[in-house]
C-alpha positions, 0 to 999 in steps of 0.5 A: 588558487587554494582559496578558489578550490576551497570555495568550490569544495564548500559550495559542493559540500553544502548541497550534499549536506542538505541532501544528507539531512533530508535523507536522515529526516525521511528515514527517521519518519519512515521508522515512525508509525504503527504496523498493521496487517491487511489482506490483499488481492490482485487487481489484475492477475496479469499485472501482479508482478511487474519487474521486481514489484508486487502490486495488489489491492488492499481488502479493507474490512469496511463496514457493510453500511458504508459500502456503495453499490456497483463497481465502487463497493470495495471502496466503502462509503464515498464522501462528498468528493465521490471518492475515499480520501481518508480511512480510520483504522480500528483495532488492536495493531496489527489486527484491523477489526474495521476501517471507516471511510470519512471526508476529512477534518470537518468530519467528527471522526477526524478528531476521534480517530487515533489511526488515520490513513489519507490519500496521497495524490502525488504518489504512484497511484494518486487518488487510488493510493488508499486501495492500491499498493506495491512492494519491491521484492528481489528476484528470488522472492518474486518467484516465491510470491508468484507461487503464492499468488497462484495458490487458490487456497491461500490469502496474501497478507501485507504488513504496512506502516501507518505514519502519523501523517496518514501515509501507508508504507508496505513493509512485507507480504506473507500468505496464510490459508483461507478461512472457511468464510473466505474459501466459500467466497472464493468458490463463489467467484470461481466462474472467472477463469484463472489468468496466468501470473508472469514474473519479468525483470525491468527492461534494460536501458539503452546503452 
């Protein structure tokens, strides 16, 4: 009887220990990398705040000669796959001076680039994960962010961690006043009406 109980306990401990090891490895990996700051913009003002997640689009400083025409202009030069799978960050962390799009390991930039970002097909945003992100925030912070997102004279700045495997991990968001250039650009785009931003909590699960 005791031997059976010990065996059952042993069989229970093994998977728990494995999970604890995986968690420790994941936590250790999340602490590694380089922290950067990048301006963000809402990709849809009606969906900026869903529950306690703030959602945004990264506004990478992609070089003008890499930009594509049309609706993909914010993404930079598209590779042979018709999308951006990798970005090379250039600058002195946390400041990004330039972001270059490239195809992958066959591109000469792959070996030369010290700070790479890679698309994560299995993530929430799939093949758009280099341009779209979200950050979990508490309810009180969500109200503060709502105010900042409504303010036309401010710019959202996200601090994120770039891991060696190319994964982006958003850490925090803050706001700063627009530069004169950003102010002029925003004024030029004021033809579109401002859409309200709403804060909501996740729907309660059925009991």
